[in-house]
N, CA, C and O of each residue as an XYZ file, in Angstrom:
408
protein
N     -17.492    123.970   -165.988
C     -18.860    124.115   -166.457
C     -19.791    123.535   -165.403
O     -19.517    122.474   -164.842
N     -20.870    124.218   -165.140
C     -21.836    123.788   -164.134
C     -23.225    123.788   -164.759
O     -23.901    124.817   -164.779
N     -23.647    122.645   -165.264
C     -24.922    122.565   -165.973
C     -26.125    122.611   -165.053
O     -27.199    123.041   -165.472
N     -25.973    122.179   -163.811
C     -27.133    122.100   -162.923
C     -27.481    123.438   -162.287
O     -28.576    123.592   -161.745
N     -26.589    124.393   -162.340
C     -26.855    125.681   -161.700
C     -26.563    125.660   -160.206
O     -26.758    126.670   -159.531
N     -26.105    124.547   -159.682
C     -25.788    124.419   -158.265
C     -24.354    124.849   -157.995
O     -23.509    124.870   -158.890
N     -24.109    125.183   -156.766
C     -22.766    125.477   -156.298
C     -21.911    124.220   -156.478
O     -22.325    123.140   -156.057
N     -20.729    124.335   -157.092
C     -19.877    123.154   -157.284
C     -19.557    122.417   -155.984
O     -19.392    121.197   -155.993
N     -19.469    123.141   -154.870
C     -19.202    122.497   -153.584
C     -20.370    121.578   -153.219
O     -20.154    120.470   -152.729
N     -21.597    122.026   -153.452
C     -22.781    121.196   -153.190
C     -22.733    119.935   -154.039
O     -23.005    118.839   -153.550
N     -22.389    120.093   -155.304
C     -22.309    118.939   -156.203
C     -21.286    117.936   -155.685
O     -21.553    116.735   -155.665
N     -20.113    118.419   -155.264
C     -19.079    117.515   -154.764
C     -19.506    116.844   -153.466
O     -19.167    115.683   -153.236
N     -20.243    117.552   -152.611
C     -20.766    116.923   -151.391
C     -21.738    115.800   -151.741
O     -21.682    114.719   -151.154
N     -22.614    116.053   -152.684
C     -23.582    115.033   -153.102
C     -22.865    113.838   -153.724
O     -23.202    112.691   -153.431
N     -21.879    114.102   -154.583
C     -21.132    113.004   -155.201
C     -20.349    112.220   -154.146
O     -20.256    110.995   -154.229
N     -19.794    112.907   -153.172
C     -19.098    112.223   -152.076
C     -20.046    111.349   -151.274
O     -19.715    110.219   -150.915
N     -21.235    111.886   -150.997
C     -22.249    111.095   -150.296
C     -22.591    109.847   -151.101
O     -22.631    108.744   -150.555
N     -22.840    110.019   -152.408
C     -23.213    108.877   -153.246
C     -22.079    107.858   -153.342
O     -22.333    106.653   -153.351
N     -20.852    108.321   -153.414
C     -19.706    107.414   -153.463
C     -19.635    106.580   -152.179
O     -19.436    105.366   -152.221
N     -19.801    107.258   -151.039
C     -19.784    106.568   -149.741
C     -20.983    105.636   -149.613
O     -20.848    104.501   -149.157
N     -22.159    106.120   -150.018
C     -23.354    105.273   -149.984
C     -23.145    104.015   -150.819
O     -23.473    102.916   -150.373
N     -22.602    104.166   -152.024
C     -22.375    103.016   -152.895
C     -21.483    101.983   -152.241
O     -21.754    100.785   -152.324
N     -20.421    102.432   -151.590
C     -19.506    101.524   -150.901
C     -20.223    100.792   -149.777
O     -20.139     99.567   -149.681
N     -20.933    101.540   -148.916
C     -21.615    100.934   -147.772
C     -22.775    100.043   -148.218
O     -23.014     98.988   -147.631
N     -23.487    100.468   -149.249
C     -24.607     99.675   -149.754
C     -24.095     98.360   -150.338
O     -24.733     97.320   -150.176
N     -22.958     98.399   -151.008
C     -22.348     97.178   -151.520
C     -22.021     96.220   -150.376
O     -22.240     95.015   -150.504
N     -21.502     96.733   -149.266
C     -21.226     95.883   -148.103
C     -22.511     95.261   -147.570
O     -22.543     94.075   -147.245
N     -23.568     96.060   -147.481
C     -24.856     95.552   -146.998
C     -25.387     94.460   -147.924
O     -25.806     93.400   -147.458
N     -25.372     94.712   -149.232
C     -25.882     93.728   -150.195
C     -25.037     92.460   -150.143
O     -25.583     91.360   -150.228
N     -23.732     92.584   -150.008
C     -22.871     91.417   -149.872
C     -23.234     90.596   -148.642
O     -23.276     89.368   -148.700
N     -23.493     91.270   -147.539
C     -23.903     90.598   -146.305
C     -25.233     89.874   -146.511
O     -25.392     88.726   -146.094
N     -26.189     90.549   -147.158
C     -27.490     89.922   -147.447
C     -27.323     88.699   -148.336
O     -27.955     87.670   -148.099
N     -26.469     88.803   -149.368
C     -26.243     87.688   -150.282
C     -25.623     86.494   -149.569
O     -26.034     85.357   -149.797
N     -24.637     86.739   -148.707
C     -23.979     85.635   -148.000
C     -24.951     84.852   -147.127
O     -24.765     83.656   -146.902
N     -25.972     85.516   -146.642
C     -26.953     84.862   -145.780
C     -28.197     84.409   -146.541
O     -29.100     83.811   -145.956
N     -28.247     84.691   -147.836
C     -29.395     84.281   -148.650
C     -30.618     85.159   -148.483
O     -31.705     84.804   -148.940
N     -30.452     86.305   -147.831
C     -31.598     87.185   -147.596
C     -32.024     87.959   -148.835
O     -33.110     88.538   -148.863
N     -31.184     87.973   -149.850
C     -31.508     88.724   -151.064
C     -32.360     87.921   -152.040
O     -32.889     88.483   -152.999
N     -32.502     86.618   -151.813
C     -33.218     85.758   -152.758
C     -34.652     86.248   -152.955
O     -35.438     86.322   -152.011
N     -34.964     86.577   -154.191
C     -36.291     87.073   -154.525
C     -36.461     88.567   -154.353
O     -37.520     89.115   -154.660
N     -35.427     89.229   -153.865
C     -35.542     90.658   -153.574
C     -34.486     91.505   -154.263
O     -34.333     92.684   -153.945
N     -33.759     90.920   -155.197
C     -32.696     91.656   -155.877
C     -33.230     92.911   -156.549
O     -32.600     93.966   -156.483
N     -34.383     92.808   -157.191
C     -34.940     93.980   -157.873
C     -35.243     95.096   -156.878
O     -35.080     96.272   -157.202
N     -35.675     94.747   -155.689
C     -35.949     95.784   -154.681
C     -34.659     96.428   -154.191
O     -34.635     97.619   -153.885
N     -33.584     95.640   -154.117
C     -32.289     96.225   -153.752
C     -31.839     97.230   -154.810
O     -31.270     98.271   -154.482
N     -32.096     96.916   -156.075
C     -31.774     97.852   -157.159
C     -32.628     99.111   -157.041
O     -32.118    100.222   -157.185
N     -33.925     98.943   -156.779
C     -34.826    100.099   -156.631
C     -34.359    101.002   -155.506
O     -34.378    102.224   -155.647
N     -33.940    100.420   -154.396
C     -33.464    101.232   -153.266
C     -32.217    102.022   -153.666
O     -32.118    103.215   -153.381
N     -31.272    101.359   -154.324
C     -30.052    102.054   -154.755
C     -30.342    103.194   -155.718
O     -29.802    104.291   -155.575
N     -31.190    102.933   -156.692
C     -31.567    103.975   -157.654
C     -32.324    105.095   -156.936
O     -32.115    106.275   -157.216
N     -33.203    104.714   -156.011
C     -33.977    105.719   -155.271
C     -33.097    106.663   -154.477
O     -33.318    107.874   -154.480
N     -32.095    106.116   -153.794
C     -31.179    106.969   -153.027
C     -30.432    107.910   -153.966
O     -30.250    109.087   -153.655
N     -30.000    107.392   -155.112
C     -29.299    108.235   -156.085
C     -30.201    109.363   -156.578
O     -29.762    110.509   -156.682
N     -31.448    109.047   -156.879
C     -32.373    110.082   -157.369
C     -32.707    111.104   -156.284
O     -32.832    112.296   -156.568
N     -32.847    110.645   -155.060
C     -33.106    111.587   -153.963
C     -31.917    112.533   -153.803
O     -32.092    113.742   -153.648
N     -30.713    111.975   -153.841
C     -29.526    112.829   -153.731
C     -29.457    113.804   -154.903
O     -29.157    114.984   -154.720
N     -29.739    113.301   -156.112
C     -29.707    114.170   -157.295
C     -30.744    115.286   -157.189
O     -30.522    116.387   -157.692
N     -31.868    115.013   -156.541
C     -32.914    116.036   -156.432
C     -32.435    117.263   -155.667
O     -33.024    118.336   -155.799
N     -31.372    117.125   -154.864
C     -30.803    118.289   -154.177
C     -30.065    119.204   -155.145
O     -29.795    120.364   -154.833
N     -29.738    118.671   -156.331
C     -29.122    119.501   -157.366
C     -30.182    120.081   -158.288
O     -30.126    121.256   -158.650
N     -31.154    119.248   -158.668
C     -32.184    119.706   -159.610
C     -33.400    118.798   -159.487
O     -33.389    117.664   -159.966
N     -34.444    119.301   -158.845
C     -35.565    118.441   -158.468
C     -36.427    117.993   -159.649
O     -36.859    116.840   -159.680
N     -36.686    118.861   -160.613
C     -37.587    118.502   -161.716
C     -37.022    117.344   -162.543
O     -37.738    116.368   -162.765
N     -35.770    117.410   -163.007
C     -35.253    116.246   -163.733
C     -35.223    114.981   -162.873
O     -35.434    113.885   -163.391
N     -34.964    115.114   -161.577
C     -34.954    113.942   -160.703
C     -36.329    113.281   -160.673
O     -36.434    112.055   -160.710
N     -37.373    114.088   -160.608
C     -38.736    113.542   -160.617
C     -39.035    112.890   -161.959
O     -39.608    111.801   -162.013
N     -38.648    113.556   -163.039
C     -38.884    112.993   -164.374
C     -38.145    111.665   -164.551
O     -38.702    110.707   -165.088
N     -36.904    111.612   -164.104
C     -36.123    110.376   -164.219
C     -36.719    109.296   -163.318
O     -36.787    108.133   -163.715
N     -37.150    109.665   -162.118
C     -37.774    108.691   -161.213
C     -39.025    108.097   -161.857
O     -39.246    106.889   -161.779
N     -39.831    108.924   -162.484
C     -41.024    108.420   -163.170
C     -40.656    107.503   -164.327
O     -41.317    106.490   -164.555
N     -39.604    107.854   -165.056
C     -39.155    107.004   -166.164
C     -38.681    105.643   -165.644
O     -39.025    104.606   -166.212
N     -37.894    105.648   -164.566
C     -37.450    104.378   -163.981
C     -38.635    103.575   -163.451
O     -38.675    102.354   -163.598
N     -39.595    104.255   -162.839
C     -40.772    103.552   -162.324
C     -41.546    102.898   -163.466
O     -42.002    101.761   -163.343
N     -41.691    103.613   -164.566
C     -42.426    103.061   -165.708
C     -41.688    101.874   -166.326
O     -42.303    100.859   -166.654
N     -40.386    102.000   -166.483
C     -39.640    100.921   -167.133
C     -39.340     99.766   -166.180
O     -39.167     98.635   -166.636
N     -39.274    100.011   -164.897
C     -38.892     98.973   -163.953
C     -40.032     98.279   -163.247
O     -39.825     97.244   -162.614
N     -41.236     98.827   -163.339
C     -42.385     98.270   -162.618
C     -42.553     96.779   -162.889
O     -42.656     95.981   -161.957
N     -42.582     96.409   -164.158
C     -42.836     95.009   -164.506
C     -41.651     94.110   -164.167
O     -41.835     92.918   -163.918
N     -40.442     94.660   -164.153
C     -39.286     93.863   -163.734
C     -39.388     93.524   -162.246
O     -39.079     92.400   -161.850
N     -39.813     94.466   -161.430
C     -39.963     94.211   -159.998
C     -41.066     93.177   -159.770
O     -40.878     92.220   -159.018
N     -42.212     93.371   -160.419
C     -43.317     92.421   -160.281
C     -42.893     91.042   -160.802
O     -43.150     90.028   -160.153
N     -42.247     91.004   -161.968
C     -41.810     89.738   -162.552
C     -40.787     89.026   -161.686
O     -40.858     87.807   -161.524
N     -39.845     89.761   -161.131
C     -38.828     89.180   -160.262
C     -39.479     88.555   -159.034
O     -39.152     87.432   -158.650
N     -40.382     89.279   -158.436
C     -41.095     88.776   -157.267
C     -41.890     87.523   -157.631
O     -41.844     86.529   -156.907
N     -42.616     87.564   -158.746
C     -43.453     86.438   -159.155
C     -42.605     85.192   -159.464
O     -42.982     84.080   -159.093
N     -41.470     85.375   -160.137
C     -40.592     84.236   -160.422
C     -40.068     83.617   -159.129
O     -39.951     82.396   -159.026
N     -39.757     84.444   -158.157
C     -39.291     83.935   -156.864
C     -40.401     83.154   -156.168
O     -40.153     82.075   -155.631
N     -41.611     83.684   -156.172
C     -42.745     82.988   -155.544
C     -42.966     81.636   -156.216
O     -43.183     80.634   -155.533
N     -42.914     81.598   -157.536
C     -43.113     80.344   -158.263
C     -41.996     79.338   -157.948
O     -42.273     78.157   -157.739
N     -40.756     79.791   -157.914
C     -39.636     78.894   -157.600
C     -39.772     78.351   -156.181
O     -39.521     77.170   -155.941
N     -40.164     79.194   -155.254
C     -40.345     78.752   -153.871
C     -41.482     77.742   -153.768
O     -41.390     76.760   -153.031
N     -42.555     77.995   -154.514
C     -43.681     77.065   -154.519
C     -43.263     75.705   -155.084
O     -43.631     74.668   -154.532
N     -42.489     75.702   -156.191
C     -42.010     74.431   -156.766
C     -41.135     73.680   -155.763
O     -41.262     72.464   -155.618
N     -40.253     74.395   -155.074
C     -39.388     73.755   -154.087
C     -40.207     73.165   -152.945
O     -39.913     72.063   -152.481
N     -41.223     73.877   -152.490
C     -42.076     73.370   -151.420
C     -42.859     72.144   -151.884
O     -43.019     71.186   -151.128
N     -43.345     72.172   -153.123
C     -44.067     71.020   -153.673
C     -43.165     69.791   -153.754
O     -43.596     68.678   -153.451
N     -41.901     69.996   -154.167
C     -40.956     68.878   -154.225
C     -40.704     68.285   -152.846
O     -40.623     67.066   -152.693
N     -40.581     69.140   -151.853
C     -40.377     68.653   -150.492
C     -41.591     67.871   -150.003
O     -41.442     66.834   -149.357
N     -42.776     68.357   -150.304
C     -44.000     67.662   -149.877
C     -44.133     66.305   -150.579
O     -44.553     65.324   -149.966
N     -43.778     66.257   -151.852
C     -43.915     65.005   -152.608
C     -42.849     63.980   -152.221
O     -43.015     62.788   -152.478
N     -41.760     64.434   -151.609
C     -40.686     63.526   -151.201
C     -41.024     62.806   -149.900
O     -40.371     61.821   -149.555
N     -42.014     63.272   -149.187
C     -42.367     62.676   -147.886
C     -43.172     61.412   -148.064
O     -43.554     60.779   -147.080
């Protein structure tokens, strides 16, 4: 059964790309985590992963990909802003503690 109307070979190429991307992206995120570069940016790493998946999916069916992207943007907007704001506040508290210790 082919619900998207795409050639099954195209679908398998896209799924293969996404499988490979997921593996490589996991390695990148692991590298970022080991060095502490992900602190305060985890939500953006999630947005990038979801974005790549939606872009790849758009090669199968663009309209649902756009609709899903808009849904994720609507539901995730405040999580990204909140994640960033919590990181800024935590960093500010840590800096204040360092200043008060001097």
